C-alpha positions in Angstrom: 13.2 19.0 26.5 11.6 17.2 23.6 10.5 13.6 23.4 7.9 11.3 21.8 4.8 10.3 23.7 2.4 7.5 22.9 -1.1 8.0 24.1 -4.2 5.9 24.2 -6.5 6.8 21.2 -8.6 4.1 19.6 -9.3 6.1 16.4 -5.6 6.7 15.9 -4.8 3.0 16.6 -7.2 2.1 13.9 -5.9 4.7 11.4 -2.3 3.7 12.1 -3.1 0.0 11.5 -4.9 0.8 8.2 -2.0 3.1 7.0 0.5 0.3 7.8 -1.5 -2.3 6.0 -1.8 -0.1 2.9 1.8 1.2 2.8 4.0 -1.1 4.8 5.5 -1.2 8.3 6.4 2.1 9.8 4.0 4.0 7.7 1.5 4.4 10.5 3.7 7.0 12.3 1.9 9.9 10.8 -1.5 9.0 12.1 -0.5 6.9 15.2 -1.0 8.1 18.8 2.7 9.0 18.8 3.5 12.7 19.0 6.4 15.0 19.7 6.0 17.0 22.9 7.9 19.1 25.5 8.5 16.8 28.4 9.8 17.2 32.0 12.0 14.4 33.4 10.1 11.7 35.2 10.0 11.6 39.0 12.3 9.2 40.8 10.1 6.4 42.2 12.4 5.7 45.1 15.9 6.0 46.6 17.4 3.1 44.6 16.5 4.8 41.3 18.8 6.6 38.8 18.3 9.2 36.2 19.6 8.2 32.8 20.0 10.6 29.8 19.9 8.7 26.6 22.6 9.0 24.0 21.3 6.6 21.4 17.9 4.7 21.5 17.0 2.0 19.0 13.8 1.4 17.1 12.9 -2.3 17.3 10.3 -4.6 15.8 8.0 -4.4 18.8 8.2 -0.5 18.6 7.1 -0.7 15.0 4.3 -3.0 15.8 3.1 -0.6 18.5 3.3 2.5 16.2 1.6 0.6 13.4 -1.3 -0.6 15.7 -0.3 -4.3 15.0 0.8 -5.3 18.4 -1.0 -8.1 20.2 -3.9 -7.3 22.6 -2.1 -9.6 25.0 0.0 -6.6 26.1 -2.9 -4.2 26.9 -2.8 -4.9 30.6 1.0 -4.6 30.9 1.2 -1.1 29.4 0.3 2.2 31.0 -0.5 5.4 29.1 0.8 7.9 28.2 4.3 6.4 27.8 7.6 7.4 26.2 8.8 4.6 24.0 12.4 3.4 23.7 14.0 0.4 25.6 17.1 -0.2 23.6 19.2 2.5 25.2 22.8 3.6 25.9 22.9 6.6 28.1 24.7 8.5 30.8 23.9 8.4 34.5 22.8 11.8 35.9 22.4 13.1 39.4 23.6 11.6 42.7 25.1 8.2 42.9 23.2 5.2 44.5 24.9 2.6 46.7 26.0 -0.2 44.5 25.3 1.7 41.3 27.4 3.4 38.7 29.0 6.8 39.2 27.4 9.9 37.7 28.5 10.6 34.1 29.3 7.0 33.5 27.8 5.2 30.4 25.3 2.5 30.9 23.0 0.2 28.9 19.5 -0.4 30.1 18.0 -3.8 31.1 14.5 -2.5 30.7 12.3 -5.3 32.1 10.5 -4.1 35.3 10.8 -7.1 37.6 10.0 -7.5 41.3 13.1 -5.6 42.5 12.3 -2.5 40.5 8.6 -2.7 41.5 9.5 -3.0 45.2 7.9 -6.4 45.6 9.2 -8.5 48.5 9.4 -11.4 48.5 10.0 -11.6 44.8 8.2 -14.0 42.5 10.1 -17.3 41.8 11.5 -16.3 38.4 12.9 -13.0 39.8 14.3 -14.8 42.8 16.2 -17.1 40.4 17.5 -14.2 38.4 15.1 -14.7 35.5 13.7 -11.2 35.4 12.3 -11.8 31.9 9.8 -14.3 33.5 8.6 -11.9 36.2 5.1 -12.7 37.4 4.4 -9.2 38.7 4.8 -6.9 35.7 1.4 -5.2 36.4 1.8 -4.8 40.2 3.9 -3.1 42.8 4.4 0.6 43.3 4.8 1.4 39.6 2.2 1.8 36.9 1.7 -1.4 34.8 4.5 -1.8 32.3 6.3 -4.8 30.9 9.4 -2.7 30.7 10.8 0.8 30.5 9.6 2.2 27.3 6.0 1.0 28.0 5.4 2.4 31.5 4.0 5.8 32.3 6.2 6.2 35.4 9.6 5.6 34.0 10.0 7.6 30.7 11.8 6.0 27.8 14.7 6.3 25.5 13.0 8.4 22.8 13.3 11.6 24.7 16.0 14.1 25.7 14.1 14.5 29.0 15.6 11.2 30.0 14.3 8.2 31.9 14.5 6.7 35.4 15.8 3.1 36.0 16.2 1.0 39.1 19.9 0.4 40.0 19.4 -3.2 39.2 18.5 -2.3 35.6 21.7 -0.6 34.5 24.9 -2.1 33.4 28.2 -0.2 32.9 29.6 -0.1 29.4 33.3 -0.9 28.9 35.4 1.8 27.3 36.2 -0.5 24.4 32.6 -0.4 23.2 31.4 2.6 21.2 27.9 4.1 21.7 26.9 2.4 18.5 28.1 -1.0 19.9 26.4 -0.3 23.2 22.9 0.4 21.8 23.1 -3.1 20.3 23.6 -4.8 23.7 19.9 -5.1 24.6 18.8 -6.8 21.4 21.9 -9.0 21.5 21.0 -10.0 25.1 17.6 -11.2 23.7 19.6 -13.2 21.1 21.9 -14.6 23.7 19.0 -15.8 25.8 17.4 -17.3 22.6 20.5 -19.2 21.7 20.7 -20.7 25.1 17.0 -21.5 25.1 17.6 -23.4 21.8 20.0 -25.9 23.5 22.0 -26.3 20.3 24.0 -29.6 20.5 27.6 -29.7 19.1 27.5 -30.3 15.4 23.7 -29.5 15.1 22.2 -28.1 11.9 20.6 -24.7 12.6 18.4 -22.7 10.3 17.8 -19.0 11.0 14.7 -17.4 9.5 15.2 -13.7 9.0 18.4 -11.6 9.0 17.3 -8.3 10.5 18.7 -7.2 13.8 17.5 -10.2 15.7 18.6 -12.7 13.1 22.1 -11.2 12.8 22.6 -10.9 16.6 21.3 -14.5 17.0 23.8 -15.7 14.5 26.7 -13.9 16.2 25.5 -15.2 19.6 25.2 -18.7 18.2 28.8 -18.6 17.0 30.0 -17.3 20.3 28.1 -19.6 22.7 27.4 -22.8 20.9 29.2 -25.3 18.6 26.8 -25.8 15.7 27.7 -27.8 12.6 26.0 -26.1 9.7 24.2 -22.8 10.0 21.8 -21.8 7.2 20.3 -18.3 7.0 17.4 -17.0 5.0 18.2 -13.3 4.2 16.1 -11.2 1.9 18.4 -8.2 1.1 22.0 -7.8 -0.1 23.3 -6.2 3.0 21.7 -8.8 5.2 23.2 -11.6 3.1 26.7 -10.0 3.3 26.5 -9.5 7.1 25.2 -13.0 7.7 28.2 -14.4 5.9 30.6 -12.2 7.8 29.0 -13.2 11.1 29.4 -16.9 10.5 26.6 -18.4 8.4 27.7 -21.3 6.3 24.9 -21.1 3.8 23.0 -17.8 3.0 20.0 -18.0 0.6 16.9 -16.1 -0.2 14.1 -16.7 2.3 12.1 -18.8 -0.2 15.1 -21.0 -0.8 15.9 -21.8 2.9 13.7 -24.9 3.0 15.4 -26.3 -0.1 18.8 -25.6 1.4 17.8 -27.4 4.6 16.4 -30.3 2.6 19.7 -30.7 0.7 21.8 -30.5 3.9 19.6 -33.0 5.8 19.1 -35.2 2.7 15.4 -35.1 3.4 12.4 -35.9 1.3 9.4 -33.5 1.0 5.8 -34.3 1.7 2.7 -32.1 2.4 5.0 -29.1 2.3 7.2 -30.5 5.1 10.6 -32.2 5.2 10.9 -35.8 6.2 14.0 -34.8 8.2 15.2 -31.2 8.5 17.2 -28.9 10.8 17.8 -29.8 14.4 17.0 -26.3 15.5 15.1 -23.5 13.7 15.2 -19.9 15.0 12.2 -17.8 13.8 13.6 -14.3 14.0 10.6 -12.7 12.2 7.5 -13.7 14.2 4.9 -13.8 11.4 2.5 -16.6 10.5 4.5 -17.2 7.4 7.8 -17.5 9.2 6.4 -19.8 11.9 4.8 -22.0 9.2 8.2 -22.1 7.4 10.0 -23.0 10.6 7.6 -25.9 11.3 8.0 -27.1 7.8 11.8 -27.5 7.9 12.5 -28.7 11.5 13.2 -32.4 11.9 10.9 -34.6 14.0 11.5 -33.9 17.7 13.5 -30.9 16.7 13.1 -27.5 18.3 11.7 -24.2 17.0 12.6 -21.1 19.0 10.5 -17.9 18.6 13.0 -15.0 18.7 10.9 -12.4 16.8 7.8 -11.2 18.7 4.7 -12.8 17.2 1.2 -11.4 17.3 -2.0 -13.1 16.5 -1.2 -15.8 13.9 -3.1 -18.6 12.2 -0.8 -21.6 11.6 -1.6 -25.3 11.0 0.0 -27.1 14.0 -0.7 -30.6 12.9 3.0 -31.2 12.2 3.9 -29.9 15.7 1.8 -32.6 17.2 2.6 -35.4 14.7 6.3 -34.8 14.7 6.6 -34.0 18.4 8.3 -30.7 17.7 9.2 -28.4 20.6 8.1 -24.8 20.2 9.8 -22.4 22.7 9.5 -18.7 23.2 12.5 -16.6 24.0 11.9 -13.3 25.7 14.3 -11.0 27.4 17.1 -12.1 29.7 18.4 -12.4 33.3 21.0 -14.9 34.2 22.1 -17.8 32.1 23.7 -21.2 32.8 26.9 -21.4 30.7 29.1 -24.4 31.1 27.9 -24.8 34.7 28.3 -21.2 35.6 25.6 -18.6 36.2 26.3 -15.4 34.2 24.3 -12.3 33.5 22.9 -12.2 30.0 24.0 -8.6 29.5 27.6 -9.5 30.3 27.5 -12.3 27.6 25.9 -9.8 25.2 28.7 -7.3 25.7 31.2 -10.1 24.8 29.3 -10.9 21.6 28.9 -7.2 20.6 32.6 -6.6 21.2 33.8 -9.7 19.4 31.8 -9.2 16.3 31.7 -5.4 16.2 28.0 -5.3 16.1 27.9 -1.5 16.2 28.3 -1.7 12.4 24.6 -2.8 12.3 23.6 0.8 13.2 22.8 2.2 9.8 21.1 5.6 10.4 20.5 8.0 13.3 17.8 10.6 13.5 16.9 13.4 15.9 13.5 12.8 17.6 12.1 15.8 15.7 12.3 13.7 12.6 10.6 10.7 14.1 8.2 10.0 11.2 11.2 9.7 8.8 13.1 7.5 11.4 10.2 5.1 11.8 9.5 4.9 8.1 13.2 4.1 7.6 13.2 1.4 10.3 10.0 -0.1 8.8 11.7 -0.4 5.4 15.2 -1.0 6.7 16.1 -4.1 4.7 15.1 -2.9 1.3 16.7 0.5 2.0 20.1 -1.2 2.8 19.9 -0.7 6.6 19.7 -2.9 9.7 19.3 -0.8 12.9 17.9 2.7 12.9 18.3 4.7 16.1 17.4 8.1 17.6 20.3 10.4 18.1 20.2 12.2 21.5 24.0 12.9 22.0 25.4 16.4 22.2 26.9 17.3 18.8 30.5 17.2 20.1 30.0 13.6 21.1 28.5 12.2 17.9 30.4 9.6 16.0 33.0 9.1 18.7 33.6 6.0 20.7 33.3 6.6 24.4 
């Protein structure tokens, strides 16, 4: 069984980073520590663990940063090598059933964060005890190798392999028959977007600006329309397909990224000084995670407004004087768990499935590649916007199953 393995190699990390800098994101695949290999299925870590055979596995921005050697050194202690990447997964349960878990041959999506329950830590840390597995304080401890989540842990395997992966029963969620495989592989990134929307605390009638219209920007937009009652939603989208999808998913104003600040200024009737607006948007969602996108977000949020980091940032250099002077809130939004919605606690993944089904987000899947063509797949994902694509995935389904809703 073939799969992709990422190994620790400082020379290849450096070569990949250089190739990416010279040629663009995703171009480091050919020299990165990522390689195709024959793999055996990973061992089950305990009796409450399941084998999952991936059907589709997405390529996300954090995957590209890892392959390109651009990911933050912050993550070095919460990754174990060698690991099989891939955490955006829809798959099929294999092997014997586990009490309280899905039946064999049923479709599941993966909640990949390795919290206290998966790590066998009892009592759990306070975030895990509260159902906030994304805030787990024990990601490098317990009976598993260090790993923030499946797809970055040497013991679990990952989605970019036909050898499959192992997941704790608490990490799998059954997929409704109404969702296709393409819909289902969007559930995990949509869960991130759902959590970000709820972290943003959007008041009814608020003006919301969304920086970026890739997978995270579009799923944030759909989740915003499903869960909140904003007034005007403005989106900065670089490419034609992104602009069309943003309009279809509920944006009121869609402009080129360099025109988003002007659109917010007109909407908020603000003046401009020192590159910042005197007023601005109530909430800005940075769905890119670069120094430029964060600076743009701070420049167009109103005083005492809120900027939510949805896209994963690395090491950035940004002038934070306006953050201090204007008392802006800057909040990170990572992963999922349970959410407070209208006074009721609900699982983020359940909410994400609602969003995916309502908006038909499977249409964001633009291309699927076998793992043997991983260099093409990663290059395509790195250039998705300008190549008229959104989400690029690895295709691991049997041929008879491809293209069919399950």
